N, C-alpha and C positions, 0 to 999 in steps of 0.2 A: 504494500500500500504506500502511496506517495505521502510526503509530509512537507509541511512548511511552518515557518515560525512567524509569529506576529506579536510584538510586544513581549510580555512575559509568558505567553502561552504557546504551546506547540499543538497543532491540530493535524490529525491525519485527514486524508481526503478520500471520499467515495464519489461515485458518479451516478447520475440518473441513467437508467438503462434504456428507456424507450419513451416515445411520445414527443411532444413539441420541445421538451427540454433534454432530450436524449443526449448523452455524453457530457452534459454540463457537470462540473465538479461541485460537490457539497463539502463544507467543512464538517469534521467530526471531532468532538472533544477527545482529548488523548486519554482521559481516565474518567471513571464514573458512569460510563455508558458502554453498551455492548452492541455495536452496530451490526445490522444484518448484512452479510456479505452480498456482493453484487450477484454472485451465482445463485444464492438462495432467493434473493429478491426477484431475479429474472424468472426462476421456476415458479415461485409463488404467484407472480402476476400473470404469467402465461396461463395458469390454471384459472385465476380469477377472470381474466379477459375472456377465456373460453366459455365461461358461464355468464358473461355480460354483467359482472358484478361491480365494475369500476366506472364505466362511462355514465356521466350525469349523477353519480352517487354523492351523497352527503357522507363524508368520511370523518371518522374520529380515530386519532392515533394516540394511544395511551402509552406512557413511558416513552415519549417521543425521541429523546436523545437528540440526534441531529435533525430529526424530522424526515429522514430518508424514506420511510415507508409511506407516510402521508403525502409527501411531495412527489414520490413516484406515481401515486394515484392521481395527483393533480396533473402531472405531465401527461397522463394517459386519458384525461378527459373527465375526471371527477368535477362535480359542480362546486363543491366547497370542502374545505379541510380544516379541522380543528386539531392542533397539536398541543398535547398536555404534558408538561415537563416541570417537575418541582425544582430542579437545580437551576439557579439563576444564571450561571455561566453557560450551561447547556441551552437554556431558553434563549439566551442572547444569540447563540450560534444558530438556533432554529430561526430566529427572526432574520438574521442575515441570509440564511438559505432561502427563506420565503422570498426575500427581495430578489435573489438570483432567478428564482422560478418565475416570479411575477413579471420581471423584466423581459423574460424570454417568451411569455405567453402571447398568443395572438390577441389583439385588443378586443375582438368581438367575443372571445371565449375564455377570457382570463378567469381562472378559478378564484373564489374568495377563500383566503387563507388567514387563519387566526392562531396566534400563539397564546396559550393560557398558562401562566406560571402558578402551578398548583400541584398538590399531591393528587394521585389518582383517586384516593379515597375521598378527599375533599371535593374534587370535581363531581364525582358520581353522587356524593351525598347531597349536592345541591338539587339533584332530581329534575333538572330542566335543561334540555339541550340549549347551548348558547350560540348555535349557528344561525339563529333567527328564522329558520325555515322548517322547524319541526324535528322529527327524530332522525337518527342516523341509519343509513343503509349498509355501511361497511365499517367495521371496527377492527383495528389492529391492536393487539395486546402483546407487548414484547418486554415483560418484566425482567428484573435481575434474576439470575438463576437461583440466588439464595432467598428469594421471596418465598415465605412459607406457603405450602399448598392450601392451607386453610384460609389464608388471606386472599389468595387468588380466587378461591371459591366465593368468598364474600363479595369481591369486586365483580365477578361474573353475575352474581345475583342482583347486585345494585345496578348493573348495566342494563338489564332487561327493560325497565320502563323507558329507557332512552332510545330503544330500537324501533325502527320502522318495520312495517309488515314485511316478512320474508327477508329480513336483514341477514347479512353474513358476518360472522365473527371469526377472526383468525388469531390464534394464540401460538406464539413461538416460545419454545422451551428447549431445555437440554434433552437429548435422547435418554438420559438417565432419570429424568423426571417422570412421574406417573401421569396417566391421562388426567387432564383437568377434571375437577368435580363440577359437572355442568348442572345448572338449575333445570328443573323440569321443562321449562319452555324453550330451552336450547337443545337441538338435536345434533350430536356429532355426526359428520358426514365423511370425513377423510382425515387420515394421518399420513404424513409423508416425511421420511427422514432424509437429511442431507448432511452426511458426515456426523458431526456431534449435535446437529440442530434438528429438532422435530417440529413440524408445523401441523397444528390441528385446525380444522375448519368445521364450524358448526353453523346451523341456520335456525332462525327463530321459527318456532312451530306456527 
């Protein structure tokens, strides 16, 4: 992975895989986040595109880190993206990455992107989608691998009221982690492993 220095911080760089911003570089915090590799992101979005889950979707990216997952969706035609990140330094990088994507977007189809500095628990506890257009169609959850499974289960349950009909939820975990504990209204559909990374996909009943 490429790297560059800016002030007192060093950031690694990842890239948007496809869409109007394809190949554009995104900054990634050097520590405190675990960015999804380009290879995993490409495979994940190929599957989502095949089921038409991205275009015109209202997207929520929890534990956003650099915002790469949500911004990949923006590049591929999502209508709006909300990036939730509690770390202030990472949220600042998210904001810079949003500017990169927004600048590259065709004026007539520019997605609406928002960065929310909040814990996932705090955001979900608010109980009301903040994208101004109702509930979310596509949600990415890429928590730290050391997040307790019981806490993930609580967040999945709290997420349900924010989901639109037939919404898709994608959870990225270690292959050593057990299957997420899905609430009754979320039906798991697919598990795919990519090296040490497992990607679970579920759909709202």
